[in-house]
C-alpha positions as CSV (number, residue, x, y, z in Angstrom):
1,M,0.0,0.0,0.0
2,G,1.4,3.3,-1.1
3,K,0.8,6.7,0.5
4,H,-2.3,8.4,-1.0
5,T,-1.6,12.0,-1.9
6,L,-4.4,12.7,-4.3
7,V,-7.4,14.4,-2.7
8,K,-9.8,12.0,-4.5
9,G,-8.0,9.0,-3.2
10,K,-8.3,10.2,0.3
11,V,-12.0,10.9,-0.2
12,V,-12.5,7.3,-1.5
13,L,-10.7,5.9,1.5
14,R,-12.9,7.9,3.9
15,T,-16.0,6.8,2.0
16,L,-15.0,3.1,2.3
17,K,-14.4,3.5,6.0
18,E,-17.8,5.2,6.6
19,L,-19.6,2.7,4.4
20,G,-18.2,-0.2,6.4
21,E,-19.2,1.5,9.7
22,A,-22.7,2.1,8.3
23,L,-22.9,-1.7,7.7
24,N,-21.7,-2.4,11.3
25,Y,-18.3,-3.8,10.3
26,H,-15.2,-3.2,12.4
27,V,-13.0,-1.1,10.0
28,E,-9.2,-1.0,10.1
29,S,-7.0,1.3,8.0
30,E,-3.5,0.2,6.9
31,F,-4.1,-3.3,8.3
32,P,-0.8,-5.3,8.3
33,V,-0.5,-8.4,6.1
34,K,3.2,-8.9,6.7
35,K,5.4,-7.4,9.3
36,G,9.1,-6.7,9.1
37,I,11.3,-4.6,6.9
38,N,9.2,-5.2,3.8
39,K,6.0,-4.9,5.7
40,Q,2.8,-5.1,3.7
41,A,-0.6,-3.5,4.6
42,I,-4.2,-3.3,3.3
43,D,-5.7,0.1,2.7
44,I,-9.1,-0.7,4.2
45,A,-10.0,-4.0,5.9
46,W,-13.5,-4.9,7.2
47,F,-14.1,-7.4,10.0
48,I,-17.3,-8.9,11.2
49,D,-16.6,-7.3,14.6
50,D,-13.8,-6.2,16.8
51,N,-13.5,-9.6,18.6
52,D,-11.7,-11.3,15.8
53,I,-9.4,-9.0,13.7
54,K,-6.9,-11.6,12.6
55,Y,-8.2,-11.9,9.0
56,P,-10.6,-9.4,7.3
57,I,-13.8,-10.5,5.6
58,M,-13.5,-7.8,2.9
59,I,-10.5,-6.0,1.6
60,F,-10.3,-2.7,-0.3
61,E,-7.2,-1.5,-2.0
62,V,-7.2,2.0,-3.5
63,E,-4.7,3.2,-6.1
64,S,-4.3,6.5,-7.9
65,Y,-4.2,4.9,-11.3
66,S,-3.5,1.5,-12.9
67,A,0.1,0.6,-13.8
68,N,2.3,-2.4,-14.3
69,G,3.0,-2.5,-10.6
70,S,-0.7,-2.7,-9.7
71,S,-0.5,-6.5,-9.5
72,A,1.4,-6.2,-6.2
73,N,-1.7,-5.4,-4.2
74,P,-3.7,-8.6,-5.1
75,M,-0.5,-10.6,-5.1
76,K,0.3,-9.8,-1.5
77,I,-3.0,-11.5,-0.5
78,F,-3.5,-14.3,-3.0
79,S,0.1,-15.5,-3.2
80,K,0.3,-16.4,0.5
81,P,-0.6,-19.8,1.8
82,N,-3.9,-20.0,3.8
83,D,-2.1,-20.8,7.1
84,E,-0.2,-17.6,6.7
85,F,-3.1,-15.3,5.7
86,E,-6.6,-16.5,5.2
87,K,-8.3,-15.2,2.0
88,P,-11.1,-12.6,2.3
89,M,-14.6,-13.2,1.1
90,F,-14.1,-10.5,-1.4
91,F,-11.3,-8.2,-2.7
92,F,-12.3,-4.8,-4.1
93,H,-9.5,-3.2,-6.1
94,L,-10.2,0.5,-6.8
95,F,-8.4,2.9,-9.2
96,V,-9.2,6.5,-8.8
97,D,-8.1,7.3,-12.3
98,S,-7.6,5.1,-15.3
99,G,-4.1,4.4,-16.5
100,N,-2.8,4.7,-20.0
101,D,-2.7,1.0,-20.7
102,P,-6.1,-0.8,-20.5
103,A,-4.3,-4.1,-20.8
104,V,-3.3,-3.7,-17.2
105,I,-6.9,-3.9,-16.1
106,T,-7.6,-6.9,-18.4
107,D,-4.6,-8.8,-17.2
108,L,-5.5,-8.2,-13.5
109,E,-9.0,-9.5,-14.1
110,H,-7.8,-12.6,-15.9
111,Q,-5.2,-13.4,-13.3
112,F,-7.2,-12.8,-10.1
113,G,-10.9,-12.7,-11.2
114,R,-11.4,-16.3,-10.1
115,N,-10.6,-15.3,-6.5
116,N,-13.7,-13.1,-5.7
117,Y,-11.7,-10.2,-7.0
118,R,-13.1,-7.2,-8.9
119,I,-11.8,-3.9,-10.3
120,Y,-13.5,-0.5,-10.1
121,E,-12.4,2.6,-12.0
122,I,-13.9,5.5,-10.1
123,K,-13.3,8.1,-12.8
124,K,-15.5,6.0,-15.1
125,G,-18.4,6.0,-12.7
126,D,-17.8,2.7,-11.0
127,L,-18.6,4.0,-7.5
128,E,-22.2,2.9,-7.9
129,R,-21.3,-0.6,-9.1
130,L,-18.9,-0.8,-6.1
131,I,-21.7,0.0,-3.6
132,L,-24.1,-2.4,-5.3
133,D,-21.5,-5.2,-5.0
134,V,-20.7,-4.4,-1.4
135,I,-24.4,-4.7,-0.5
136,S,-24.6,-8.0,-2.4
137,Q,-21.6,-9.4,-0.6
138,H,-22.9,-8.3,2.7
139,R,-26.2,-10.1,2.0
140,R,-24.2,-13.3,1.4
141,I,-22.9,-13.3,5.0
142,N,-25.5,-11.4,6.9
143,Y,-29.3,-11.9,7.0
144,N,-29.7,-8.5,8.7
145,I,-28.6,-5.0,7.7
146,N,-28.6,-1.6,9.5
147,I,-30.9,0.0,6.9
148,N,-31.2,3.3,8.8
149,S,-27.5,3.8,9.1
150,L,-26.8,2.7,5.5
151,V,-29.4,4.9,3.9
152,E,-28.4,7.9,6.0
153,F,-24.8,7.3,4.8
154,L,-26.0,7.2,1.2
155,V,-28.0,10.4,1.3
156,S,-25.7,12.4,3.4
157,G,-22.3,11.5,1.9
158,R,-20.3,13.9,-0.2
159,E,-20.2,11.4,-3.1
160,C,-23.9,10.9,-3.3
161,E,-24.0,12.7,-6.7
162,E,-21.8,10.0,-8.1
163,F,-24.4,7.3,-8.0
164,A,-28.2,7.0,-8.5
165,L,-29.8,6.7,-5.1
166,N,-32.9,5.1,-6.5
167,R,-30.9,2.3,-8.1
168,V,-28.9,1.6,-5.0
169,L,-32.0,1.5,-2.8
170,S,-33.9,-0.7,-5.3
171,H,-31.0,-3.2,-5.1
172,L,-31.1,-3.1,-1.3
173,E,-34.8,-3.6,-1.3
174,S,-34.6,-6.6,-3.7
175,L,-32.0,-8.3,-1.5
176,Y,-33.7,-7.7,1.8
177,K,-37.4,-8.3,1.1
178,H,-37.8,-9.7,4.6
179,K,-37.1,-6.1,5.8
180,W,-39.8,-4.4,3.8
181,N,-41.9,-3.6,6.8
182,E,-39.0,-1.5,8.1
183,L,-38.2,0.5,5.0
184,L,-41.1,2.9,4.7
185,P,-40.7,4.1,8.4
186,I,-37.0,4.6,7.8
187,Y,-37.5,6.4,4.5
188,A,-40.2,8.6,6.1
189,Y,-37.9,9.4,9.1
190,L,-35.0,10.3,6.9
191,A,-37.2,12.5,4.7
192,Q,-37.5,15.0,7.5
193,C,-33.8,15.7,7.2
194,F,-33.2,14.8,3.5
195,P,-36.1,15.9,1.3
196,V,-34.9,13.7,-1.5
197,M,-36.1,10.7,0.5
198,N,-39.7,11.8,-0.1
199,N,-39.2,10.6,-3.7
200,E,-37.7,7.4,-2.6
201,F,-40.5,6.8,-0.1
202,V,-43.1,7.2,-3.0
203,R,-41.0,5.0,-5.3
204,F,-40.8,2.2,-2.8
205,L,-44.4,2.6,-1.7
206,D,-45.5,2.1,-5.3
207,R,-43.3,-1.0,-5.6
208,K,-44.7,-2.5,-2.4
209,I,-48.3,-1.8,-3.1
210,T,-47.9,-3.1,-6.7
211,S,-46.5,-6.3,-5.3
212,D,-49.6,-6.8,-3.1
213,M,-47.4,-7.3,-0.1
214,I,-49.7,-6.2,2.8
215,V,-47.7,-6.2,6.0
216,D,-47.9,-3.8,8.9
217,D,-45.2,-1.3,8.5
218,L,-43.2,-0.8,11.7
219,Y,-44.1,2.8,12.4
220,E,-43.5,3.6,16.1
221,D,-46.5,6.0,16.5
222,F,-49.9,4.5,17.2
223,I,-51.7,6.4,14.5
224,A,-49.1,5.7,11.8
225,F,-48.8,2.0,12.7
226,H,-52.6,1.3,12.6
227,F,-53.8,3.8,9.9
228,S,-50.9,4.2,7.5
229,Y,-52.3,2.0,4.7
230,A,-55.0,4.6,3.8
231,V,-52.3,7.3,3.8
232,H,-50.2,5.2,1.6
233,L,-53.0,4.6,-1.0
234,S,-53.9,8.3,-0.9
235,I,-50.3,9.3,-1.6
236,L,-50.1,7.1,-4.7
237,T,-53.5,8.4,-5.8
238,C,-52.2,12.0,-5.5
239,V,-48.8,11.3,-7.2
240,K,-50.1,9.1,-10.1
241,E,-53.4,11.0,-10.5
242,T,-55.4,7.8,-10.8
243,S,-58.5,6.4,-9.2
244,E,-57.2,2.8,-9.2
245,Y,-56.4,2.9,-5.4
246,I,-59.9,4.0,-4.3
247,P,-61.3,0.4,-4.3
248,K,-58.3,-0.7,-2.2
249,L,-58.9,2.1,0.2
250,K,-62.5,1.0,0.6
251,W,-61.5,-2.6,1.0
252,W,-59.0,-1.7,3.8
253,Q,-61.6,0.4,5.6
254,E,-64.5,-2.0,5.3
255,E,-63.3,-5.5,4.8
256,S,-59.6,-6.0,5.9
257,S,-60.6,-6.6,9.5
258,Y,-63.5,-7.9,11.6
259,M,-64.9,-4.3,11.7
260,E,-64.3,-1.0,9.9
261,R,-60.8,0.3,10.5
262,I,-61.9,3.8,11.4
263,G,-65.3,4.5,13.0
264,P,-67.1,5.6,16.2
265,Y,-66.4,2.3,18.0
266,F,-65.6,3.6,21.4
267,G,-64.2,1.4,24.1
268,L,-61.8,-0.7,22.1
269,S,-58.8,1.0,23.7
270,R,-57.9,4.4,25.1
271,D,-55.6,5.1,22.2
272,Y,-58.3,4.3,19.6
273,D,-60.8,6.5,21.4
274,D,-58.3,9.3,21.5
275,F,-57.6,8.9,17.8
276,I,-61.3,9.1,16.8
277,T,-62.2,12.0,19.0
278,S,-59.0,14.1,19.0
279,Y,-57.0,13.3,15.8
280,S,-59.2,11.8,13.1
281,G,-60.5,15.2,11.9
282,A,-57.0,16.3,10.7
283,Y,-56.3,12.7,9.6
284,F,-59.3,12.8,7.3
285,G,-58.3,16.3,6.2
286,L,-54.9,14.9,5.1
287,L,-56.6,12.1,3.1
288,A,-58.9,14.5,1.4
289,A,-56.1,16.8,0.5
290,L,-54.3,13.9,-1.1
291,L,-57.5,12.8,-2.9
292,K,-58.5,16.2,-4.3
293,E,-58.5,15.1,-7.9
294,Q,-60.7,12.1,-7.1
295,P,-64.2,13.4,-6.1
296,A,-65.5,9.9,-5.4
297,G,-62.6,9.4,-3.0
298,V,-63.3,12.7,-1.2
299,K,-67.0,11.8,-0.9
300,Y,-66.0,8.5,0.7
301,I,-63.8,10.3,3.2
302,L,-66.7,12.6,4.1
303,K,-69.0,9.7,4.6
304,Q,-66.6,8.3,7.2
305,C,-66.4,11.8,8.9
306,I,-70.1,12.1,9.1
307,K,-70.5,8.6,10.5
308,I,-68.2,9.6,13.4
309,L,-70.0,13.0,13.9
310,N,-73.3,11.3,14.3
311,Q,-72.0,9.5,17.4
312,L,-70.3,12.5,19.1
313,N,-73.4,14.1,20.5
314,K,-72.5,13.3,24.1
315,H,-69.0,14.6,23.7
316,S,-67.7,18.0,24.6
317,D,-68.0,21.0,22.3
318,N,-64.3,21.0,21.6
319,V,-64.5,17.4,20.3
320,V,-67.6,18.1,18.2
321,F,-66.4,21.3,16.7
322,Y,-62.9,19.9,16.0
323,N,-64.2,17.0,14.0
324,S,-67.0,18.8,12.3
325,L,-64.9,21.8,11.2
326,W,-62.4,19.5,9.4
327,A,-65.4,17.8,7.7
328,L,-66.7,21.3,6.8
329,H,-63.4,22.3,5.2
330,I,-63.3,19.1,3.2
331,A,-66.8,19.5,1.9
332,A,-66.3,23.2,1.0
333,S,-63.0,22.5,-0.8
334,S,-64.3,19.6,-2.9
335,I,-66.4,19.2,-6.0
336,G,-70.0,18.1,-5.6
337,C,-70.1,18.1,-1.8
338,E,-72.7,20.8,-1.2
339,T,-75.1,18.3,0.4
340,E,-72.5,17.1,2.9
341,Y,-71.5,20.7,3.6
342,D,-75.1,21.7,4.4
343,Y,-75.4,18.7,6.7
344,V,-72.3,19.5,8.6
345,R,-73.1,23.2,8.8
346,E,-76.5,22.4,10.3
347,Y,-74.8,20.0,12.7
348,I,-72.5,22.7,14.0
349,N,-75.0,25.5,14.2
350,Q,-77.3,23.4,16.3
351,R,-74.5,23.1,18.8
352,G,-74.0,26.9,18.8
353,A,-71.7,29.6,17.6
354,L,-68.0,29.0,17.9
355,N,-64.6,30.8,18.0
356,E,-64.1,32.1,14.4
357,Q,-60.4,31.4,14.7
358,W,-61.3,27.7,14.8
359,I,-63.3,28.2,11.6
360,I,-60.3,29.8,9.9
361,E,-57.9,27.2,11.1
362,P,-59.3,24.2,12.9
363,P,-56.8,22.8,15.5
364,T,-54.8,19.8,14.3
365,T,-55.8,17.9,17.5
366,V,-58.2,18.8,20.3
367,E,-55.2,18.8,22.6
368,E,-54.3,22.2,21.1
369,E,-57.5,23.7,22.6
370,A,-55.6,25.7,25.3
371,Y,-53.6,27.5,22.6
372,H,-56.7,28.4,20.5
373,N,-58.9,29.4,23.5
374,N,-56.3,31.5,25.3
375,M,-54.1,33.0,22.7
376,L,-56.5,33.9,19.8
377,P,-59.5,36.2,19.3
378,H,-62.8,34.9,20.7
379,E,-65.3,36.4,18.3
380,L,-68.1,33.8,18.0
381,R,-69.8,33.0,14.8
382,Y,-72.2,30.6,13.2
383,I,-71.3,28.7,10.0
384,P,-72.5,30.6,6.9
385,D,-73.8,29.1,3.6
386,I,-71.2,27.4,1.4
387,K,-70.8,30.4,-1.0
388,T,-70.0,32.7,1.9
389,F,-67.8,30.1,3.5
390,K,-65.7,29.7,0.3
391,S,-65.3,33.4,-0.2
392,E,-64.2,34.0,3.4
393,Y,-62.3,30.9,4.5
394,I,-61.2,28.9,1.5
395,K,-57.7,30.3,0.7
396,S,-54.5,28.8,-0.6
397,N,-51.1,30.3,-1.7
398,I,-50.1,27.3,-3.7
399,L,-49.5,28.4,-7.3
400,N,-49.5,25.2,-9.3
401,K,-50.4,21.5,-9.2
402,E,-46.8,20.3,-8.9
403,T,-46.2,22.3,-5.7
404,Y,-49.5,21.1,-4.3
405,K,-48.6,17.4,-4.9
406,Q,-45.1,17.9,-3.4
407,D,-46.5,19.7,-0.3
408,A,-49.3,17.2,0.2
409,V,-47.0,14.2,0.0
410,S,-44.4,15.7,2.3
411,L,-47.1,16.4,4.9
412,A,-48.3,12.8,4.7
413,V,-44.8,11.5,5.1
414,K,-44.2,13.8,8.0
415,M,-47.3,12.5,9.8
416,L,-46.0,9.0,9.4
417,S,-42.6,9.8,10.9
418,N,-43.1,12.6,13.3
419,P,-45.8,12.4,16.0
420,E,-45.0,15.9,17.1
421,C,-46.5,17.4,13.9
422,W,-49.9,17.1,15.5
423,F,-48.9,19.8,18.1
424,E,-47.3,22.3,15.8
425,Q,-48.7,25.9,16.0
426,T,-48.8,28.6,13.5
427,K,-46.8,31.5,14.9
428,S,-44.7,34.5,13.9
429,D,-41.1,35.1,15.0
430,E,-39.5,38.4,16.2
431,S,-38.9,39.5,12.6
432,G,-42.6,39.0,11.7
433,D,-42.1,35.9,9.5
434,W,-44.7,33.2,9.9
435,S,-44.1,29.6,10.7
436,Y,-47.1,27.6,9.6
437,S,-48.2,24.5,11.4
438,W,-48.6,21.1,9.9
439,G,-52.4,21.4,10.1
440,N,-52.4,24.8,8.5
441,R,-50.4,23.4,5.6
442,I,-52.9,20.6,5.2
443,L,-55.6,23.3,4.8
444,N,-53.4,25.1,2.3
445,C,-53.4,21.9,0.1
446,L,-57.0,21.1,0.8
447,H,-58.1,24.6,-0.4
448,F,-55.9,24.6,-3.5
449,I,-58.1,24.6,-6.7
450,V,-56.7,21.8,-8.9
C-alpha cells in the first residue's frame, strides 16, 4: 500500500471507511499483512466485529491509477498460503483514475478474477457498481442490515452525486425483502432531514403496493402504525393522478378486519378512542387533501367523517367542533359536496356559535385547545352558507399542481414519521415571519383549486 496523496484518493478511502461502519463492520485502515522490513498492509479492511481481527472478511485497495505494478496489491493477498493469511470473502481493487494501458486492467481481471476479486475505476463511474457489489456481498454473509445507518450514509455522503440513489436503494430492497416492513418508516424518518427521501418513499411505496405485499409497516407511532395504509394509498392516488387505489382504500376500511378500521367504535382502547375524538379530523383532512382530484374518494372520506360525527353528540363542544370543522373544510373545498356541507353546517350550528379562529384554522388535534382558546381572538360566529364560507375561508397560496402534490405528499410522510407534527402551532417570530403548522399546511393543500 502506497501513501495516498491525491485528494480524491483520500475521499474514496474515507468513503469506504464510513460505508463499512454504516454496515456495522469493524473497520481498520492500513491493516498489516506482513510485518518486518518489507511490511505489507491493506488500505481498508472490514471485519465482522472487533472480537476477531486476525483476518478481514472484505479488503479494499485504492490506487491512484492502474500501472504495471498494480498486481502487487492482489499478489500480497492471494500469493500467500492460507495458514499464513486466510483469504477474504471479497477483494475490491479500486483505481481513482484510469491508467494509460487498458491491458493492465484486463490482465489483472484474468489473473485474479477467479478469487472473488473485482476492479473498479472510479473516474469511469464505478462507485455505484462498487456500492451495489458491497451490499450484495454483505447479504451473502448477513441476514440483517442496518438500513437506517446505511441509507443515512447514502443520502448524506459527499459522493452521493456519483451514484443513482434510487438504483442503490432498489438493489437493497430486492436483497432484503424480509425487511420491507421497516423500509417505509425509515425512509419517512430520513425524509425529514433529507427531502430527496420523499421521492424514494413514494417510489418504494409504489413498488410495495404493486407487489400486493400487505404487512404492517413498523411505524412507532400508534396512528401511523394502525392507519398508515389509507395514507399510503392516498399518496399514490395523488402522485399518479389515478382512481385505481380507491377500491383498495374502501376494502381496507370496510373488509380488511373484523370491523371497519376507522369509525365511532368507542371502548376498544384508550388510544383508539383518542384517535377518533382528537385526531381523526385532521387525519381525514390529510386524506382528502391527497385525494383532491378524485371526487368519489373525497366523498367517501366525508362519509366516514359524518359517520363519526353522528356518534359524538354526548362529547364536549371541543371534540364536536374539531371533527365537524375538518369535515366542513373538506366539503367546502371539494367538488359536488354541497349536500355534505349543508349537513355538517346544520350539525355545527345546532350546537351553537364558535370561535371564528377555529373556523379559519381548525386545530390539528383537540389537545391544542388551550392554545386556541387562550391566545387567539374569541369572536363567536355561526357557520355561513357554502358560497360565503368559500369566499371568506377557502384560501391557498399554492400556485400550481406540482407544488400542491409535493406539499401534500411531504405532509403525509411527516405525519407517518413525526408524531410531534400534531402539536405544531402557526406563529410568527420576532422579525414578523410566519411559521405555519402542519395542520395549516394541510388546509393550504386542501383549499388549492386543482
